[in-house]
SEMAR-232202 format. One record per residue: x, y, z of N, C-alpha, C, O in turn; residue in three letters. Coordinates in steps of 0.02 Angstrom, whole numbers, plus 50000, padded with zeros to 5 digits. Layout:
BEGIN
XYZXYZXYZXYZALA...
END
This chain:
BEGIN
497165013849981497165020250017496645020050072496075018150060MET496845021850132496395021350189495825026350185495935032150168SER495215024050201494645028550202494635032950264494235037650268SER495085031650312495115035750372495525042050363495575046050409SER495815042950305496195049050292495735055150297495145054650282LEU496005060850320495585066850329495435070350264495595076250255PRO495115066650217494955069250151494225067850135493925063150162LEU493945071850090493275070550066493295064750016493825062849992THR492705062050001492665056649951492935058949884493265055149848GLU492785065149866493025067849803493795068249803494115066249754HIS494085070749857494805071149861495135064249858495645063249825GLN494825059449893495085052649893495085049749822495575046549802LEU494555050849786494515048149718495055051249673495375047749635ARG495135057749678495635061149637496345058849656496755057549612ILE496485058449721497145056249743497285049149720497845047649697ALA496795044749725496885037849704497065037549630497515033849611HIS496705041249589496845041249517497535043949501497885041249458GLY497725049349535498395052249522498945047549543499455047049508ALA498855044049599499375039649623499425033149583499965030049582LEU498895031049552498935025049510499465025949456499845021349441GLU499485031849426499995033249375500695032949403501155030549370GLN500795035549465501455035449496501655028449518502245026549513GLN501175024449542501325017549560501555013549499501975009049505HIS501295015149441501485011549380502205013149359502505009249322ALA502475018749383503135020849362503685019149411504275018949392GLN503505017849475504025016449525503725012549583503125012849596ARG504165008849618503965004749675504005008949738504555010449762LYS503425010849765503415014849826503465010249888503115005249892HIS503895012149933503925008749998503415011750045503135008250088LEU503295018250038502795021650079502605028150044503025031350013VAL501975029950051501735036450029501315039350086500895035950114LEU501435045650103501095048750159500755055250138500995058750093ALA500205056750169499875063250162500205067950212500195066850272LEU500505073350186500845078150229500505084950221499915085250203THR500865090250234500585096950226500045098450276500015095550330GLY499615103150258499115105750305498655100450333498445100850391ALA498505095250293498065089950318498385086050376498045084250423HIS499035084950371499385081350425499555085950483499695083550538ALA499545092450471499745097250523499155099750563499235103550610TYR498545097650545497955099350584497615105750565497175108050601GLY497815108850508497475115050490497335115550414497525120450382PHE496995110450386496815110950315496255116050305495835117150349PRO496255119050247495715123450224495355119950167495615115250138SER494755122250149494405119150093494805119150028494735114749987PRO495245124250020495645124649959496355122249968496775123649926ASP496515118750023497195116050033497345110749981496905106749963SER497965110749956498155105549909498295098949946498355098950007ASP498345093549909498505087049937499255085949928499485084749872LEU499625086249983500345084949981500465077549992500345074950046ASP500685074149940500795066949942501545065749932501815066949878LEU501875063349985502595062649984502795055449996502525052150040LYS503265052949955503415045849957504155044249962504595048549958GLY504275037749971504935034749969504885028749922504455024449932VAL505305028449871505275022949823505955019649816506465022549835HIS505965013749786506585010149773506645009149698506175006849665VAL507215010749671507355009649600507615002549589507914999749634LEU507494999649531507794993149516508554993649520508854998349493PRO508864988949554509584989349565509964989349499510484992549493THR509704985749449510034985549384510104992549355510594994049321ALA509604996749367509635003649341510185007749375510415012649346ALA510375005749435510875009649473511595007849455512055011549471LEU511685002149422512364999949407512525000549333513044998249311VAL512075003549294512195004549223512585010949209512835014149255GLY512615012749146513005018649126512635025149142512945030249155LEU511975024949139511585031049150511245030649218510835026249230ARG511425035249262511125035449328510425038449324510335043949298MET509925034849349509235037549347509145043049398509525043549446PRO508625047049389508455052149439508245048749504507895043749503ASP508475051649560508265048849625507695052749655507525051849714ASP507385057149615506825061249638506305061549583506475062349525HIS505675060949602505125061649554504615066349583504495066449644ALA504295070349540503785075049564503245075849511503355074549452SER502675077949535502095078749491501625083749525501495083249584PHE501385088549487500905093449514500375094849462500525095649402ALA499755095049484499205096349438498585098249478498535096749537ALA498125101349444497455102649472496965098249433496885099149373VAL496655093549468496205088749436495515089449467495415088249526ILE495045091449427494355092349449494325096649513493955095149560GLU494715101949513494705106649568495145104749627495175108549676GLY495465098949624495905096749679496625097549657496835094849606VAL497005101349697497715102449682498125096849713498115095749773GLU498505093349671498925087749692499655089949689499875092649638ILE500025088749742500745090049744501095083649768501125082249828ASP501355079949720501675073449734502425074049726502675077249680TYR502795070849771503525070349764503745063949799503455061849849ALA504255060749772504525054749802505285054649793505545056749742SER505625052049844506355051449842506565044149848506245040149881ASN507115042549814507365035749813507645033849882507915038149917GLU507585027549900507745025249967508465026749987508595028250045ILE508945026249941509635027749959509715034949982510055036250032GLY509405039549946509425046549965509075047650032509315051550073GLN508525044150043508145044950105508545042450165508565045750217VAL508855036650159509245033950216509835038550233509975039550292LEU510165041150183510705045950196510425052150231510755055050275ALA509825054250211509515060050243509315058750315509365063150357GLY509085052550330508925050850399509535051550444509485053950500LEU510105049450419510715049950459510915057250471511255058750520LEU510715061650425510865068750434510335072350475510425078150493ARG509785068850491509255071950532508735075750492508445080450518GLY508615073750430508125077250388507415075250410507195069750398ILE507085079950443506435078550473505895076950422505435073150438GLY505925079750362505405078350313505395070950294504855068250280SER505965067650293505985060450279505705056550339505345051650330TYR505865058750399505585055550459504825055850456504485050950472VAL504545061550436503825062450435503485058250381502915056150390GLU503825056950326503545052550275503485045350301503005041850287ARG503985043350339504015036350361503605035050423503275029950429ILE503605039750470503275038850535502645043050542502325042850595LEU502455046750490501875051250494501225047550507501185041550496GLY500705051150529500075048050549499625045950491499205041550500PRO499705049150433499235047950378499585044450321499835047650274TRP499615037750324499955033850273499455032150218498925029150231ILE499615034050157499185033050099499315026250068498845022850046VAL499945024250065500135017950035500725015150073501195018750089SER500715008550087501245005450125501494999150091501274997450036THR501954995750122502254989750094502554985750151502644988450206SER502724979350141503064975550194503714978850216503894978650275PRO504074981850169504704985150185504604991350229505054993350266GLU504014994350225503885000350265503934998850339504195002850377HIS503684993150360503724991350431504454990950454504624993450507THR504864987850413505584987450429505894994350429506304996050473GLU505714998350380505995005050373505815009450432506225013450455LEU505185008850456504965012950513505385011350575505565015950612ALA505525004950586505935003150645506645005950638506925008350687ALA506915005550578507585008350567507585015950575508065018850600LEU507055019150552507005026450558507005028550631507345033250650CYS506625024950673506615026650744507305025850775507515029850817ARG507665020650753508345019650779508845024750755509365025650786GLY508685028250700509135033250672509015040250700509395044850685ALA508485041150739508345047850766508915050250810509185046450851LEU509085056450802509625059450842509505066850849509045069650820SER509935070150888509865077350898510005081350834509915087450832ARG510225077950782510325081350718509685084150689509705088550647ARG509105081550711508475084150685508375091450704507985095050671VAL508705093750756508635100750777508805105550720508445110350708HIS509355104150685509565108650631509045108950576508915114250548ALA508745103250560508225103250508507625107450529507405111850492HIS507345106050588506735109450608506855116850621506435121050606TYR507435118550649507565125650661507685129350595507445134950586ARG508045126150550508175129350486507535130450445507445135750415GLY507105125350444506485126050406506025131250437505735135350401PHE505945131050503505525136050536505795143050527505405147750517ALA506445143750531506755150450521506625153050451506475158950442SER506675148650402506535150750333505815152950324505685157950291GLY505345149250354504645151250349504515157950384504145162150358GLN504835158950442504745165350478505045171150438504755176550434LEU505625169950408505945175150369505495177250310505435183250295ARG505205172450276504755173950220504145177850244503905182450211GLU503875175850303503295179350330503465186550347503065191050333ALA504045187650376504235194450397504395198850337504325204950341MET504615195850283504785199750223504165201450182504185205850139GLN503605198050196502995199150158502615205250187502595206250247SER502335209050143501915214750165501215212250186500845215750220THR501045206150165500395203250182500485195950205500275191350170THR500795194850264500885187950287500215184450300499725187550321PRO500205178050286499595174150294499615170150358500145169050387THR499025167950380498985163550438499355157050423499665154150468ALA499315154650362499645148450343500385148750357500675144050384LYS500705154250340501425154950349501615154650423502085151250442ARG501235158150465501385158250536501245151350567501615149050610VAL500715148150545500555141450569501105136450552501265132050592LEU501405137250494501955132750474502565133850519502905129050536TYR502695140050538503255141350584503135137650649503575134150674VAL502535138550677502375135450741502385127850736502675124450779LEU502075125150684502045117950677502735114850672502885109950706ARG503155117750630503815114950619504225115050683504525110050703THR504235120850717504645121450777504375117050834504775114150871ALA503725116450841503445112450896503515104950882503605101050928LEU503465102950818503605095850802504315094150820504445088950850THR504785098550803505485097350821505595097350896505975093250922GLY505265101850930505315102251003505085095651035505425092851078THR504505093251014504225087151043504645081151026504755076751068HIS504895080850965505315075150945505955074850985506165069451006LEU506265080550996506885080851035506765078951108507165075451139LEU506215081351135506085080151207505855073051222506015070351274ARG505475070051175505155063651190505355057951145505265052051163THR505645059451087505785054251038505165052250999505185047350961GLY504615055851007503985054250975503825059550922503885065550934GLU503625057150862503445061750808502705063550813502275059050811LEU502555069850819501865072450817501865078350768502225083150778VAL501455077850715501445083150665500845087850672500855093250643THR500345085850709499735089950717499865095650766499985094450825ASP499855101750741500005107550782499555107950843499795109650898LEU498915106250836498455107250891498465101550940498135101850993PHE498835096250925498985091150975499595093251016499735090351068ALA499955098250992500575100551024500485107351059500805108651110LEU500045111551031500025118551051499875119551125500205123551158ALA499375116051152499185117051221499755115551269499875119251317GLU500115110151256500665108051300501245112951300501655113051346ASP501285117051248501865121551241501665128951244502055133251225HIS501055130251269500865137151281500635140951220500665147151218GLY500405137351168500175140651107499455138751090499265138651032PHE499065137251141498375135351129497985140751092497515139251056GLY498175147051102497825152551069497965152950995497705157350960HIS498385148450969498515148250896497895146450857497885147050795ALA497375144150891496745142650855496465148950822496075148550775ARG496665154750847496475160950814496715160950741496365163050696GLU497335158550731497615158250664497235153250621497135154350561LEU497035147650652496665142550615496015145450588495825143950531LEU495685149450627495055152350604495165156950545494765157150498GLU495715160750547495885165050490496025160850428495795162450373HIS496385155350436496575151150379495975147650349495945146650289LYS495495145750391494905142350366494495146650320494145144150275ARG494535153250330494165157850286494435157250215494045156950167VAL495105157150209495425156350143496155154950153496495158050195ALA496405150250115497095147950121497595153650113498095153950149GLU497465158050066497965163150048497775170250070498105175050050ARG497275170850112497065177450134497575180250184497785176650229ALA497775186650177498245189550225497925190750293497315191750298PRO498335190550344498095192150412497995199650419498325203550385LEU497525201750462497495208950479498175211150505498525207350539PRO498365217250490499045219550506499215218850580499765216450596GLU498775220850624498915220550696499005213250718499445211750759ALA498595208750692498645201650709499295198750684499625194950719THR499475200550623500095198050593500705200250634501135196150649ALA500735206550653501305209050690501355205850759501905204250783GLN500785204850791500785201650857501045194550853501445192450895ARG500835190750803501045183850797501765183250773502125178750796TRP501985187650729502675187350707503145188850765503695185950769LEU502945193150810503345194550869503345188650917503855186950947SER502765185450925502705180050973503065173650951503255169550994GLU503175172850887503495166650864504215165950889504485160450889THR504525171450911505205170950938505225165950995505735162551005ALA504695165451033504675161051091504725153751072504985149651110ARG504465152051013504465144950994505175142550979505325136650986VAL505615147150957506305145250944506685144051009507135139851012PHE506505147651061506805146351127506615139451151507025135851180ASP505995137451140505765130651159506155125351121506355120251149LEU506255126551057506605121651015507335120951037507595115351040LEU507665126451052508365126151074508425122951143508905119351156ASP507955124351187507955121251253507855113651247508145109851284ASP507425111651200507315104451189507955101051165508075095251184ALA508355104351125508995101551105509445100451165509755095151171LEU509465105251210509905104751268509685099251316510095096551353ALA509045097351315508785092351361508495086351325508045082951350HIS508735084951265508445079751223508565072751250509085071351279SER508065068351238508155061251253508515057551196508705051751204VAL508595060951140508905057851082509665057951088509945062351120LEU510005053051057510735053051058511015058651015510665061550973PRO511645060151026511965065450986511975063750912511865068050869GLU512105057350896512155055050827511765048650819511635045150868GLN511565046950757511205040650746511615034650770512225034650766PRO511255029750796511605023950825511585017850780511875012650799SER511265018250723511175012150683511375012950610511045010050566ASN511885016850596512095017850526512265011250492512095010150434ALA512605006750528512785000250499512164996150482512144992750431ALA511664996450525511044992650513510674995550452510394991750413ALA510675002050445510365005150387510705002850322510365001250273LEU511355002650323511725000650263511604993350247511514991550189GLU511604989050298511484981950287510784980750258510694976750213ALA510304984350284509614983750260509554986050188509214982950147TRP509894991550171509884994150103510184989150054509914988149999LEU510744986150073511064981250029510594975250017510534972849961ILE510274972950070509804967350062509214969350017508984965349976ALA508974975550026508424977949984508634978249911508254976349867LEU509244980749897509494981149829509534974149797509384973449738ARG509724969149835509764962449809509074959749790509004956149740ARG508574961549829507894959149815507584962649754507134960049722ARG507844968649739507554972549684508044973449627508094978749598HIS508414968049611508924968849559508604969949490508854973949451PHE508064966349476507764966949409507304973149404507014974349351ASP
END
């Protein structure tokens, strides 16, 4: 695990111990730190979102009982909240072809916790699979976050920040083909530099509600970020559909052969 991760020594120790148990149960191709730490707005009480991609033994896939293609684990260990989840590579590759941005972020994200030789190959294939289909993922996720915020009588800064982060990551990816998950690396370029106001609220406490006037102002302003996302789709550098589905399948078959036992 890299010491350059944006975590304290205590958090690193707890994460390392938690992941040792998961490494013993499955072969991870990549594990990434996601969530608020990767988005540029962690709070002292933010949990550690650890999301992975693993490969199951091929023999397990051809038997009578199909194994689970998803694993998850959540716990609070010495005051550190761990939220771990990992998806099997077959499910992930199918998701890349559909434009599932959360899988793109696990593979190409900035904070890699654990890697493998296959990860390098997977990252190249992931870049080749990027297409305008990611728009549906980012718009759908941001819309869901906004809907939850608007339905809440006490919306938090965290919820609004997630709307902005998701939509601006999608906007930048569509316009440039480059994945950037840090909101504050994106905000200035897209006219949301003043979102640092929300960061200050979140730093006070992860779950503290925004003042009513601040919440209403930001909930109204978030409509503009969806216009940016839709405009990015119309002017995207990405192809309409993935261009390397055959290469993904060939790579998966080769991987399955190497992991038969």
